[in-house]
A tleap script that builds the chain and sets N, CA, C and O, in Angstrom:
source leaprc.protein.ff14SB
mol = sequence {
  NMET VAL PRO ILE SER PHE TYR LEU GLY LEU
  SER VAL ILE LEU PHE SER LEU GLY ALA LEU
  GLY VAL ILE LEU ARG ARG ASN ALA ILE ILE
  ILE PHE MET SER LEU GLU MET MET PHE ASN
  ALA ALA ASN LEU ALA PHE ILE VAL PHE ALA
  LEU TYR TYR GLN ASN LEU SER GLY GLN ILE
  PHE VAL PHE PHE VAL MET THR VAL ALA ALA
  ALA GLU VAL ALA VAL GLY LEU ALA LEU MET
  VAL ALA ILE PHE ARG SER LYS HIE THR ILE
  ASP VAL ASP ASP VAL SER SER LEU LYS CGLY
}
set mol.1.N position { -3.687 -20.067 21.462 }
set mol.1.CA position { -4.603 -19.118 20.358 }
set mol.1.C position { -4.291 -17.566 20.766 }
set mol.1.O position { -4.535 -17.161 21.902 }
set mol.2.N position { -3.829 -16.871 19.922 }
set mol.2.CA position { -3.394 -15.118 20.001 }
set mol.2.C position { -4.843 -14.473 20.117 }
set mol.2.O position { -5.732 -14.649 19.284 }
set mol.3.N position { -4.950 -13.747 21.200 }
set mol.3.CA position { -5.745 -12.809 20.871 }
set mol.3.C position { -6.177 -12.116 19.448 }
set mol.3.O position { -5.560 -12.403 18.421 }
set mol.4.N position { -7.239 -11.213 19.442 }
set mol.4.CA position { -7.132 -10.460 18.075 }
set mol.4.C position { -6.804 -9.091 18.177 }
set mol.4.O position { -6.930 -8.257 17.280 }
set mol.5.N position { -6.187 -8.821 19.825 }
set mol.5.CA position { -5.785 -7.595 19.432 }
set mol.5.C position { -4.492 -7.659 19.257 }
set mol.5.O position { -4.148 -6.641 18.658 }
set mol.6.N position { -3.579 -8.359 19.481 }
set mol.6.CA position { -2.496 -8.630 18.745 }
set mol.6.C position { -2.338 -8.302 17.524 }
set mol.6.O position { -1.466 -7.489 17.220 }
set mol.7.N position { -3.185 -8.895 16.552 }
set mol.7.CA position { -3.058 -9.107 15.416 }
set mol.7.C position { -3.650 -7.288 14.778 }
set mol.7.O position { -3.050 -6.569 13.979 }
set mol.8.N position { -5.077 -6.983 15.542 }
set mol.8.CA position { -5.371 -5.814 15.124 }
set mol.8.C position { -4.094 -4.708 15.608 }
set mol.8.O position { -3.740 -3.792 14.866 }
set mol.9.N position { -3.529 -4.933 16.847 }
set mol.9.CA position { -2.148 -4.087 16.934 }
set mol.9.C position { -1.205 -3.871 15.980 }
set mol.9.O position { -0.710 -2.805 15.613 }
set mol.10.N position { -1.012 -4.938 15.627 }
set mol.10.CA position { 0.165 -5.072 14.437 }
set mol.10.C position { -0.446 -4.124 13.235 }
set mol.10.O position { -0.228 -2.969 12.872 }
set mol.11.N position { -1.104 -4.924 12.903 }
set mol.11.CA position { -1.968 -3.989 11.171 }
set mol.11.C position { -2.418 -2.308 12.151 }
set mol.11.O position { -3.307 -1.703 11.553 }
set mol.12.N position { -2.123 -1.861 12.954 }
set mol.12.CA position { -2.342 -0.390 13.055 }
set mol.12.C position { -0.799 -0.216 13.010 }
set mol.12.O position { -0.356 0.587 12.189 }
set mol.13.N position { 0.059 -0.889 13.811 }
set mol.13.CA position { 1.530 -0.460 13.563 }
set mol.13.C position { 1.956 -0.297 12.104 }
set mol.13.O position { 2.482 0.749 11.726 }
set mol.14.N position { 1.678 -1.567 11.093 }
set mol.14.CA position { 2.165 -1.458 9.676 }
set mol.14.C position { 1.365 -0.286 9.082 }
set mol.14.O position { 2.096 0.439 8.409 }
set mol.15.N position { 0.187 0.085 9.125 }
set mol.15.CA position { -0.371 1.001 8.513 }
set mol.15.C position { -0.073 2.519 8.923 }
set mol.15.O position { -0.261 3.566 8.303 }
set mol.16.N position { 0.406 2.287 10.066 }
set mol.16.CA position { 1.029 4.007 10.795 }
set mol.16.C position { 2.635 3.694 9.866 }
set mol.16.O position { 3.009 4.682 9.234 }
set mol.17.N position { 3.138 3.006 9.805 }
set mol.17.CA position { 4.304 3.182 9.052 }
set mol.17.C position { 4.501 3.439 7.837 }
set mol.17.O position { 5.416 4.043 7.277 }
set mol.18.N position { 3.073 2.666 7.243 }
set mol.18.CA position { 2.771 2.957 5.912 }
set mol.18.C position { 2.365 4.323 5.224 }
set mol.18.O position { 2.393 4.576 4.020 }
set mol.19.N position { 1.900 5.320 6.492 }
set mol.19.CA position { 1.641 6.184 6.137 }
set mol.19.C position { 2.276 7.104 6.606 }
set mol.19.O position { 1.877 8.166 6.129 }
set mol.20.N position { 3.317 7.267 7.522 }
set mol.20.CA position { 4.532 7.514 7.781 }
set mol.20.C position { 5.371 7.807 6.489 }
set mol.20.O position { 5.519 8.877 5.899 }
set mol.21.N position { 5.857 6.623 6.224 }
set mol.21.CA position { 6.719 6.667 4.772 }
set mol.21.C position { 5.872 7.445 3.553 }
set mol.21.O position { 6.421 8.254 2.806 }
set mol.22.N position { 4.656 7.135 3.472 }
set mol.22.CA position { 4.088 8.332 2.634 }
set mol.22.C position { 4.132 9.604 2.833 }
set mol.22.O position { 4.451 10.220 1.816 }
set mol.23.N position { 3.960 10.169 3.642 }
set mol.23.CA position { 3.912 11.434 4.059 }
set mol.23.C position { 5.277 11.708 4.470 }
set mol.23.O position { 5.337 12.895 4.150 }
set mol.24.N position { 6.518 11.404 5.001 }
set mol.24.CA position { 7.499 11.405 4.668 }
set mol.24.C position { 8.632 11.650 4.069 }
set mol.24.O position { 9.485 12.520 4.244 }
set mol.25.N position { 8.496 10.402 3.027 }
set mol.25.CA position { 9.376 10.160 2.005 }
set mol.25.C position { 9.291 10.915 0.606 }
set mol.25.O position { 8.115 10.917 0.241 }
set mol.26.N position { 9.975 11.442 -0.141 }
set mol.26.CA position { 9.851 11.770 -1.451 }
set mol.26.C position { 10.138 10.904 -2.456 }
set mol.26.O position { 9.527 11.050 -3.515 }
set mol.27.N position { 11.054 9.908 -2.337 }
set mol.27.CA position { 11.027 8.919 -3.849 }
set mol.27.C position { 9.602 8.074 -4.043 }
set mol.27.O position { 8.805 7.656 -3.204 }
set mol.28.N position { 9.614 8.003 -5.392 }
set mol.28.CA position { 8.175 7.479 -5.711 }
set mol.28.C position { 8.232 5.797 -5.482 }
set mol.28.O position { 7.212 5.109 -5.522 }
set mol.29.N position { 9.413 5.315 -5.267 }
set mol.29.CA position { 9.358 3.886 -5.266 }
set mol.29.C position { 9.127 3.156 -3.730 }
set mol.29.O position { 8.527 2.121 -3.441 }
set mol.30.N position { 9.896 4.187 -2.830 }
set mol.30.CA position { 9.206 4.460 -1.285 }
set mol.30.C position { 8.240 5.003 -0.981 }
set mol.30.O position { 8.135 5.143 0.237 }
set mol.31.N position { 7.240 5.494 -1.712 }
set mol.31.CA position { 6.031 5.845 -1.218 }
set mol.31.C position { 4.816 4.427 -2.174 }
set mol.31.O position { 3.645 4.166 -1.897 }
set mol.32.N position { 5.563 3.894 -3.107 }
set mol.32.CA position { 4.841 3.082 -3.471 }
set mol.32.C position { 4.818 1.388 -2.749 }
set mol.32.O position { 3.993 0.493 -2.928 }
set mol.33.N position { 5.932 1.404 -1.989 }
set mol.33.CA position { 6.390 0.077 -1.364 }
set mol.33.C position { 5.215 0.847 0.173 }
set mol.33.O position { 4.486 -0.035 0.627 }
set mol.34.N position { 5.079 1.888 0.702 }
set mol.34.CA position { 4.486 2.408 1.830 }
set mol.34.C position { 3.374 1.971 1.569 }
set mol.34.O position { 2.961 1.089 2.322 }
set mol.35.N position { 2.299 2.507 0.190 }
set mol.35.CA position { 1.642 2.116 -0.035 }
set mol.35.C position { 0.890 0.603 0.208 }
set mol.35.O position { -0.112 0.196 0.795 }
set mol.36.N position { 2.044 -0.002 -0.644 }
set mol.36.CA position { 1.273 -1.562 -0.410 }
set mol.36.C position { 1.657 -1.851 0.894 }
set mol.36.O position { 1.224 -2.974 1.151 }
set mol.37.N position { 2.147 -1.472 1.670 }
set mol.37.CA position { 2.366 -1.881 3.211 }
set mol.37.C position { 0.890 -1.580 3.924 }
set mol.37.O position { 0.154 -2.480 4.330 }
set mol.38.N position { 0.609 -0.275 3.997 }
set mol.38.CA position { -0.788 0.384 4.227 }
set mol.38.C position { -1.932 -0.979 3.916 }
set mol.38.O position { -2.615 -1.560 4.759 }
set mol.39.N position { -1.854 -1.284 2.171 }
set mol.39.CA position { -2.882 -2.348 1.772 }
set mol.39.C position { -2.892 -3.519 2.609 }
set mol.39.O position { -3.935 -4.061 2.975 }
set mol.40.N position { -1.550 -3.976 2.963 }
set mol.40.CA position { -1.501 -5.299 3.447 }
set mol.40.C position { -1.646 -5.321 5.118 }
set mol.40.O position { -1.926 -6.329 5.768 }
set mol.41.N position { -1.417 -4.110 5.618 }
set mol.41.CA position { -2.026 -3.689 7.136 }
set mol.41.C position { -3.536 -4.130 6.822 }
set mol.41.O position { -3.866 -5.205 7.324 }
set mol.42.N position { -4.538 -3.427 6.033 }
set mol.42.CA position { -6.007 -3.379 5.634 }
set mol.42.C position { -6.209 -4.896 5.717 }
set mol.42.O position { -7.005 -5.486 6.448 }
set mol.43.N position { -5.162 -5.532 4.653 }
set mol.43.CA position { -5.638 -6.851 4.627 }
set mol.43.C position { -5.528 -7.922 5.302 }
set mol.43.O position { -6.236 -8.927 5.238 }
set mol.44.N position { -4.327 -7.641 6.185 }
set mol.44.CA position { -4.768 -8.284 7.679 }
set mol.44.C position { -5.667 -8.150 8.833 }
set mol.44.O position { -6.123 -9.019 9.576 }
set mol.45.N position { -5.840 -6.744 8.824 }
set mol.45.CA position { -7.416 -6.319 9.705 }
set mol.45.C position { -8.387 -7.274 9.089 }
set mol.45.O position { -8.960 -8.172 9.704 }
set mol.46.N position { -8.554 -6.923 7.471 }
set mol.46.CA position { -9.841 -8.033 7.061 }
set mol.46.C position { -9.838 -9.760 7.248 }
set mol.46.O position { -10.874 -10.423 7.290 }
set mol.47.N position { -8.532 -10.296 7.344 }
set mol.47.CA position { -8.291 -11.818 7.766 }
set mol.47.C position { -8.466 -11.434 9.181 }
set mol.47.O position { -9.499 -12.092 9.313 }
set mol.48.N position { -8.326 -10.992 10.156 }
set mol.48.CA position { -8.575 -11.457 11.395 }
set mol.48.C position { -9.536 -11.462 11.793 }
set mol.48.O position { -9.832 -12.292 12.653 }
set mol.49.N position { -10.629 -10.338 11.242 }
set mol.49.CA position { -12.142 -10.354 11.346 }
set mol.49.C position { -12.866 -10.984 10.788 }
set mol.49.O position { -13.941 -11.282 11.308 }
set mol.50.N position { -12.561 -11.359 9.669 }
set mol.50.CA position { -13.130 -13.109 8.907 }
set mol.50.C position { -12.803 -14.289 9.862 }
set mol.50.O position { -13.613 -15.193 10.066 }
set mol.51.N position { -11.760 -14.244 10.351 }
set mol.51.CA position { -11.287 -15.323 11.090 }
set mol.51.C position { -12.437 -15.386 12.552 }
set mol.51.O position { -13.064 -16.367 12.951 }
set mol.52.N position { -12.425 -14.290 12.996 }
set mol.52.CA position { -13.000 -13.800 14.261 }
set mol.52.C position { -14.434 -14.227 13.766 }
set mol.52.O position { -14.622 -15.418 14.017 }
set mol.53.N position { -15.089 -13.858 13.381 }
set mol.53.CA position { -16.192 -14.017 12.861 }
set mol.53.C position { -16.997 -14.684 11.797 }
set mol.53.O position { -18.013 -14.360 11.182 }
set mol.54.N position { -15.949 -16.067 11.777 }
set mol.54.CA position { -16.158 -17.175 10.524 }
set mol.54.C position { -17.159 -16.540 9.578 }
set mol.54.O position { -18.349 -16.848 9.522 }
set mol.55.N position { -16.387 -15.374 8.640 }
set mol.55.CA position { -17.254 -15.389 7.604 }
set mol.55.C position { -16.157 -14.984 6.500 }
set mol.55.O position { -15.153 -14.315 6.743 }
set mol.56.N position { -16.564 -15.569 5.087 }
set mol.56.CA position { -15.832 -15.651 4.066 }
set mol.56.C position { -15.605 -14.206 3.384 }
set mol.56.O position { -14.807 -13.898 2.499 }
set mol.57.N position { -16.443 -13.506 3.987 }
set mol.57.CA position { -16.325 -12.104 3.172 }
set mol.57.C position { -15.159 -10.891 3.257 }
set mol.57.O position { -15.091 -10.055 2.356 }
set mol.58.N position { -14.307 -10.865 4.338 }
set mol.58.CA position { -13.480 -10.437 4.600 }
set mol.58.C position { -12.009 -11.310 3.803 }
set mol.58.O position { -11.108 -10.685 3.245 }
set mol.59.N position { -12.034 -12.248 3.875 }
set mol.59.CA position { -11.205 -13.059 2.832 }
set mol.59.C position { -11.317 -12.891 1.656 }
set mol.59.O position { -10.231 -12.632 1.136 }
set mol.60.N position { -12.360 -12.925 0.797 }
set mol.60.CA position { -12.869 -12.497 -0.441 }
set mol.60.C position { -12.471 -10.906 -0.957 }
set mol.60.O position { -12.250 -10.476 -2.089 }
set mol.61.N position { -12.480 -10.302 0.236 }
set mol.61.CA position { -12.193 -8.824 0.098 }
set mol.61.C position { -10.799 -8.380 -0.141 }
set mol.61.O position { -10.395 -7.369 -0.716 }
set mol.62.N position { -9.995 -9.584 0.556 }
set mol.62.CA position { -8.428 -9.244 0.435 }
set mol.62.C position { -7.983 -9.646 -0.786 }
set mol.62.O position { -6.932 -9.207 -1.253 }
set mol.63.N position { -8.790 -10.570 -1.450 }
set mol.63.CA position { -8.524 -10.732 -3.311 }
set mol.63.C position { -8.804 -9.873 -3.912 }
set mol.63.O position { -8.098 -9.599 -4.882 }
set mol.64.N position { -9.792 -9.182 -3.646 }
set mol.64.CA position { -9.888 -7.765 -4.526 }
set mol.64.C position { -9.097 -6.766 -4.217 }
set mol.64.O position { -8.633 -5.936 -4.999 }
set mol.65.N position { -8.903 -6.855 -2.823 }
set mol.65.CA position { -7.478 -5.609 -2.299 }
set mol.65.C position { -6.479 -6.079 -3.401 }
set mol.65.O position { -6.275 -5.385 -4.396 }
set mol.66.N position { -5.943 -7.123 -3.223 }
set mol.66.CA position { -4.467 -7.547 -3.823 }
set mol.66.C position { -4.667 -7.232 -5.453 }
set mol.66.O position { -3.792 -6.704 -6.140 }
set mol.67.N position { -5.955 -7.644 -5.939 }
set mol.67.CA position { -5.879 -7.251 -7.334 }
set mol.67.C position { -5.601 -5.905 -7.621 }
set mol.67.O position { -4.863 -5.494 -8.516 }
set mol.68.N position { -6.224 -5.259 -6.825 }
set mol.68.CA position { -6.057 -3.755 -7.240 }
set mol.68.C position { -4.741 -3.040 -6.898 }
set mol.68.O position { -4.235 -2.038 -7.405 }
set mol.69.N position { -4.292 -3.900 -5.810 }
set mol.69.CA position { -2.987 -3.847 -5.467 }
set mol.69.C position { -1.458 -4.141 -6.389 }
set mol.69.O position { -0.297 -3.763 -6.237 }
set mol.70.N position { -2.039 -4.860 -7.216 }
set mol.70.CA position { -0.987 -5.520 -8.350 }
set mol.70.C position { -1.463 -4.500 -9.505 }
set mol.70.O position { -0.497 -4.136 -10.176 }
set mol.71.N position { -2.348 -4.094 -9.806 }
set mol.71.CA position { -2.627 -3.094 -11.302 }
set mol.71.C position { -1.842 -1.609 -10.783 }
set mol.71.O position { -1.080 -0.939 -11.480 }
set mol.72.N position { -2.204 -1.352 -9.554 }
set mol.72.CA position { -1.624 -0.024 -9.085 }
set mol.72.C position { -0.059 -0.229 -8.932 }
set mol.72.O position { 0.576 0.795 -9.182 }
set mol.73.N position { 0.762 -1.428 -8.544 }
set mol.73.CA position { 1.828 -1.423 -8.887 }
set mol.73.C position { 2.504 -2.000 -10.452 }
set mol.73.O position { 3.678 -2.355 -10.557 }
set mol.74.N position { 1.647 -2.005 -11.442 }
set mol.74.CA position { 1.599 -2.349 -12.796 }
set mol.74.C position { 1.754 -1.239 -13.168 }
set mol.74.O position { 2.876 -0.858 -13.502 }
set mol.75.N position { 0.637 -0.397 -13.212 }
set mol.75.CA position { 0.754 1.319 -13.667 }
set mol.75.C position { 1.466 2.435 -13.192 }
set mol.75.O position { 1.804 3.467 -13.771 }
set mol.76.N position { 1.622 2.075 -12.118 }
set mol.76.CA position { 2.464 3.064 -11.297 }
set mol.76.C position { 3.994 2.955 -11.992 }
set mol.76.O position { 4.335 3.818 -12.802 }
set mol.77.N position { 4.815 1.950 -11.667 }
set mol.77.CA position { 5.582 1.549 -12.124 }
set mol.77.C position { 6.081 1.954 -13.727 }
set mol.77.O position { 7.192 2.430 -13.962 }
set mol.78.N position { 5.188 1.710 -14.633 }
set mol.78.CA position { 5.006 2.296 -16.263 }
set mol.78.C position { 5.452 3.733 -15.921 }
set mol.78.O position { 6.462 4.229 -16.421 }
set mol.79.N position { 4.635 4.396 -15.026 }
set mol.79.CA position { 4.459 5.971 -15.066 }
set mol.79.C position { 5.918 6.591 -14.755 }
set mol.79.O position { 6.444 7.563 -15.297 }
set mol.80.N position { 6.503 5.633 -13.575 }
set mol.80.CA position { 7.949 6.109 -13.025 }
set mol.80.C position { 8.940 5.671 -14.277 }
set mol.80.O position { 9.903 6.418 -14.451 }
set mol.81.N position { 8.865 5.041 -14.771 }
set mol.81.CA position { 9.670 4.512 -16.089 }
set mol.81.C position { 9.764 5.629 -16.675 }
set mol.81.O position { 10.718 6.400 -16.570 }
set mol.82.N position { 8.364 5.861 -17.613 }
set mol.82.CA position { 8.114 7.353 -18.150 }
set mol.82.C position { 8.263 8.361 -17.910 }
set mol.82.O position { 8.650 9.152 -18.770 }
set mol.83.N position { 8.029 8.708 -16.724 }
set mol.83.CA position { 8.874 9.928 -15.798 }
set mol.83.C position { 10.430 9.845 -15.497 }
set mol.83.O position { 10.992 10.929 -15.344 }
set mol.84.N position { 11.097 8.843 -15.407 }
set mol.84.CA position { 12.489 8.680 -15.446 }
set mol.84.C position { 13.061 8.951 -16.650 }
set mol.84.O position { 14.084 9.630 -16.734 }
set mol.85.N position { 12.395 8.400 -17.767 }
set mol.85.CA position { 13.079 9.283 -19.209 }
set mol.85.C position { 12.944 10.395 -19.612 }
set mol.85.O position { 13.693 11.128 -20.257 }
set mol.86.N position { 11.669 10.558 -19.101 }
set mol.86.CA position { 12.047 12.474 -19.681 }
set mol.86.C position { 12.219 13.244 -18.579 }
set mol.86.O position { 12.086 14.410 -18.951 }
set mol.87.N position { 12.481 13.195 -17.237 }
set mol.87.CA position { 12.780 13.868 -16.733 }
set mol.87.C position { 14.319 13.425 -15.670 }
set mol.87.O position { 14.993 14.191 -14.981 }
set mol.88.N position { 14.431 12.443 -15.812 }
set mol.88.CA position { 16.092 11.800 -15.154 }
set mol.88.C position { 15.780 11.569 -13.514 }
set mol.88.O position { 16.747 11.332 -12.790 }
set mol.89.N position { 14.683 11.625 -13.039 }
set mol.89.CA position { 14.646 11.469 -11.734 }
set mol.89.C position { 12.778 10.857 -11.407 }
set mol.89.O position { 11.802 10.826 -12.157 }
set mol.90.N position { 12.983 10.409 -9.800 }
set mol.90.CA position { 11.578 9.707 -9.541 }
set mol.90.C position { 11.341 10.695 -8.067 }
set mol.90.O position { 10.485 10.395 -7.235 }
set mol.91.N position { 12.167 11.786 -7.940 }
set mol.91.CA position { 11.931 12.599 -6.726 }
set mol.91.C position { 10.350 13.284 -7.087 }
set mol.91.O position { 10.126 13.994 -8.067 }
set mol.92.N position { 9.391 12.904 -6.101 }
set mol.92.CA position { 8.022 13.602 -5.936 }
set mol.92.C position { 8.331 15.081 -6.427 }
set mol.92.O position { 7.983 15.491 -7.535 }
set mol.93.N position { 9.155 15.989 -5.308 }
set mol.93.CA position { 9.015 17.112 -5.448 }
set mol.93.C position { 9.567 18.001 -6.987 }
set mol.93.O position { 9.348 19.133 -7.417 }
set mol.94.N position { 10.349 16.850 -7.477 }
set mol.94.CA position { 10.975 17.624 -8.889 }
set mol.94.C position { 9.797 17.383 -9.981 }
set mol.94.O position { 9.618 18.113 -10.956 }
set mol.95.N position { 8.881 16.027 -9.596 }
set mol.95.CA position { 8.393 15.885 -10.723 }
set mol.95.C position { 7.018 16.352 -10.464 }
set mol.95.O position { 6.139 15.799 -11.124 }
set mol.96.N position { 6.681 17.232 -9.658 }
set mol.96.CA position { 5.141 17.675 -9.478 }
set mol.96.C position { 4.829 18.929 -10.385 }
set mol.96.O position { 3.813 19.614 -10.270 }
set mol.97.N position { 5.901 19.149 -11.361 }
set mol.97.CA position { 5.174 19.880 -11.884 }
set mol.97.C position { 5.209 19.587 -13.455 }
set mol.97.O position { 5.953 20.283 -14.146 }
set mol.98.N position { 4.489 18.654 -14.009 }
set mol.98.CA position { 4.241 18.162 -14.912 }
set mol.98.C position { 3.417 18.746 -15.885 }
set mol.98.O position { 2.289 18.303 -16.102 }
set mol.99.N position { 3.956 19.840 -16.574 }
set mol.99.CA position { 3.279 20.293 -17.383 }
set mol.99.C position { 3.379 20.141 -18.621 }
set mol.99.O position { 4.532 20.307 -19.017 }
set mol.100.N position { 2.441 19.824 -19.613 }
set mol.100.CA position { 2.599 19.438 -21.199 }
set mol.100.C position { 4.336 20.030 -21.605 }
set mol.100.O position { 4.786 19.890 -22.742 }
savepdb mol mol.pdb
quit
């Protein structure tokens, strides 16, 4: 059986890589992918703790996080398409001035 610290270490690594992707990258698609990586790292931690404590509440919470992440992707991609049509770029620095 794999110790809980290995799973939590993997979760910390994934979350850190996602946070670095959000901070360092300027492409909106890469930022959304990094956010999804952070969500999945949190989901992994929820699942590990749910299995460790034999409690289903962590696994139920994962379904809510996945639902919010799916809605975030749908709305985010729709916004990116709309912004690309008007500005012809999805670079976050170029789009930061969204004035009427």
